[in-house]
N, C-alpha and C positions, 0 to 999 in steps of 0.2 A: 662380874670382876671387873674392877679398875686397873687398866695396864697403863695409863698415862696422866699427865698434867699438863695443860698448855696455860702459859702465862701471857697476859697482856703485858706490854712494856711501859710505855709513858703513863706515870701515874700510879702504876702497880708495882713496878720493880724498883722504881727512883721516881719521886714525885718532881717530874718537870713540869707538870700542868700548871700547880700553883704558882710557880715560877714565871711561865708564860702569862697567864693571866695578870700578875701584878705588873710584868714590864709592859704589856698592852695598856692596862688600866692607866698606869702613871703617865704613859706616851700621850694616850687620849687627852687626860687632864691638863697637858701642856696646851692645849687647844681649847680648853673650856667644855670638853665632851664627857661625859659619862659613860663608860663602859660597863653595863651591867652584867652579872654573873648569868643571868636567864639569855642574854644576847650573844655572850662570849661561849655558852655552852653548846650553841648549836655546831662548833667545830671541835669539841672536846671528844677525842676518842674517834675521830673521822676524817673526811679531808676538809678542805676549806671552801668545798662548793657551795655549801648552804649561806655559810658566813666567812668572808676573808678579812680578818683583821687588820692585815697589811693594806689594804686596798679601800675600805670602807671610807675612811675619811675622805678620801678624792672622789671615789664612783658614786657615794651616796650621797655625802655633804657637800661634795665639790668645794673642798678647802685646798688653797695653792700649795701644797705639799710636794717636795721632792721625795718621792717614794723610795729611791734607792738611800739616800740619806736616812730616811724613816725606818725601813728595812736593817740598816746598819745599826742604828741606835738601840732598837728594840733588841735584837740580838746579842749585842755586846751587853746590855743591862741583864738578860737572860743569862747569859755566860755567867755574869759577876754573882747573880743571884743563887747559881748552880753551885757554887763554889763551897757553899755550907751544908748542901745536899748529900744524903748518903743513901745507901739501899735500904729501903722500908723494913721494918721490922717484921722479922720471921720469914722474909723471903729466902735467905742463905739456909736457915734450918730447915724449910720446906726442899730447898734443892737438893740437900745432903740426905735427908732423909729418903726422898723418891730414890734417888742413886743407890741408896743403901739396900731398898726393896726392890732393885731392879726395874722400877716402872719408867717409860719412856717419858723425856720432858721436852716440850715443845715450847715456842714461842710464836704468839700471832700478833703482829703490830701494825695499824693503820699508817706508820711513819715509814721512811725510805730506809734500805738496809745500810747505808753510809753512816746514819744517825743511830741506828739500833745496835749496829756492831761495834761503832767506835765507843760507845758507852760501855757495853758488855766487856770489852776489852778491857777498858780502865778501870772498870770495877772487879776485874778478874773471874766473870761468871760465864764467860762465852764456853768454856769448856763443859758447862754443867748441862748445856742445850744439845740434843739430838737432831734438832730440826727447827730452823729458823725461817718464818715466812713474814714478809712486810707488803709494803703497796708495791714494791716492784715485780711481785708473783702474780698479782690480780688485776682483774678489770676494775673491780668495784671492792672498795672497803669497807669496814663496819659502820652501819650496823648490818650490811650483807653478810650473810655466814661465809662467804667465799673464803676468807683467811683462816677459818678455823678448819674447815671442811679439806682444805689444802694441806693444812699441818697435821690432821689427823690421817689422811691417805699417806703422806710423807712417814709420818711415825707408824703406818700399817697397824691402826687400830679402828675400831668402830666408834660412833659417836656416844654410844651408850656405855662404852668403856672408859671414857676420858672425863677429867674434870678441869674446868675453865676457871682461872683466876682472874677476875676483872675489878676494875674500879669506875667505869663510866657507864652511864644508861646506854649509848650507843654501842660499847662494847658486850656489856651484858646482853642486850637485844640480839646480837650475833652470833653469842654462844648458846643462848637457848634456841635460836633458829637452827643452829648446826646440830643440835639434840644432846648438847652436853650438859653436866651436872654444874651448875653455874654458883660459883661462891663470888661474892661482892665483897670488895673490901676498899671502900671510899677514903680518898686523901682529903687533905684540908679543904677544898673546894666542891669536890663532887659529893661530898657528903649532903651538900645542900639540894643537890638535884634531884629530879623526879625519876625514880625507877620503875620499869615494869617488873612483871612477874620473874622472880629468880628462886633458887633453891635456900640458899643460906646467906646470910650478911653477918661481917664482923668489923668492928673497927680497926683490929689489926690481925695478921696472920698469926702472931705470938698467943692469940686469944684461942686458937683453935689446937684441938687437939688431931695430929696427923692421921694415928689409926683410928680413930673416931669418926674422922671426915670419910676416910676412905670405906670404913664399914657401912656408915650410912648413905654414902653415895652408891654403894655397891647394891644396898637392899632395893635402891629406888630404881637404878639402872635407866630404862628409858621411860619410865612412866611419866606422865605429864601432870602431875600433883605438885603445882610450886607453891612454895609459902610466900605469902607477902608480907613483906618487913614492915617498918614504920616509916615509909618515903614519902 
């Protein structure tokens, strides 16, 4: 029986990721450097350990750039791009239905708490979540399963009793490793990335029947028979 739904944040609740990629891509072009989605995807849904887009032009290409000014300009451009973004389709409906059915609702994000909570407050969504876990709470972020395992523990449910809603390969890998039923809802850029095995994929949560999802995931429970989509 499903007792909880755990959401990723960036790219899942609201698409901050496409704006980040556009901001960095355009900033790189000013220095005649092409930032490919494949390269940038190394830091989507995880930390900047594998690829740090802020420092790369200096540390790897040795360009004479003022990093403080570069960071500032990228963040300002991202903020401007985010002015037109809103909660992704189906998210609010799923949050409301989860509460109506008395399911626990969690959030597991590789971002810092101040970033996540500020957005949730602005979007008037914070009250829906029974537990929020971020990079501030773990030693390893996604694709490591720590974030999901901590969130499940906080909610008081077992992995086979939870559903994860994700948008990125790193996030999906973490959810599957933690033992949750993983639903992938890619955004404008993650839809082009290669995913590993997941349970279900949809273009939007609006395309999914909430009760049907609960029933299907409950039947599978902790079985390791994953459906491969056209990734």
